[in-house]
C-alpha positions in Angstrom: -0.2 -0.8 0.3 1.7 3.4 -0.9 2.1 5.7 1.6 1.2 9.5 0.6 2.6 12.8 2.1 0.5 15.9 2.6 3.2 18.8 2.4 2.9 21.4 5.3 4.6 23.9 5.8 6.9 24.3 8.8 8.7 27.1 10.9 12.1 26.2 10.6 15.3 27.8 12.9 18.2 28.1 11.8 21.8 29.2 13.7 24.4 30.9 11.8 27.9 29.8 12.1 28.5 34.0 13.9 25.6 32.9 16.5 23.0 34.5 14.8 19.1 33.0 15.5 16.8 33.1 11.4 13.4 32.1 10.8 13.0 30.1 7.7 9.8 28.6 6.1 9.2 25.1 4.3 6.6 23.2 2.4 7.2 19.6 3.7 6.1 16.4 4.4 7.1 16.4 7.6 8.8 19.1 10.5 11.8 17.0 9.5 11.3 17.0 6.1 11.1 20.7 6.8 15.0 20.6 8.0 15.9 18.5 5.4 15.0 21.0 3.1 16.2 24.2 4.7 19.9 22.6 5.7 20.1 22.1 1.6 19.2 25.8 0.9 21.8 27.9 4.1 25.4 27.3 4.3 27.5 24.8 5.2 28.2 24.9 9.1 24.8 26.5 9.4 21.9 24.0 12.0 18.9 24.1 11.4 15.8 22.5 13.9 12.1 22.7 13.7 11.1 25.7 15.0 8.6 25.9 18.5 6.7 28.8 16.6 3.7 28.2 14.5 1.7 30.4 11.9 -1.7 30.5 11.4 -3.6 29.2 8.7 -4.4 32.7 6.8 -0.6 33.3 6.7 0.3 30.0 5.4 -2.6 29.8 2.4 -1.1 33.1 1.6 2.6 31.7 1.5 0.9 29.0 -1.4 4.3 27.4 -0.9 5.2 24.1 -3.2 6.7 21.0 -2.3 10.2 21.0 -1.7 10.4 25.1 -1.8 12.1 27.1 1.1 12.6 30.5 2.3 13.6 32.6 4.8 11.3 34.9 6.8 13.6 37.0 8.8 16.3 39.4 8.3 18.2 38.2 11.5 17.0 37.2 15.2 20.0 38.1 17.7 19.4 35.4 21.3 21.0 36.8 24.3 
């Protein structure tokens, strides 16, 4: 029996090599898939993990992302 994968939109937190946090959005089949998509888009040496935050459904609809698309949605978030 074939498994069907539904695309979801997930927020992914990225930590740069200078310890700056950035927030990305990715359309994947799971949060782990979204992290993998972002890891493929960011420079080597940066890390990515699922964000605790979630986008409201209206914002997700407005993004109109297709499976596999990733975008940075913030410039810089400094963590102290």
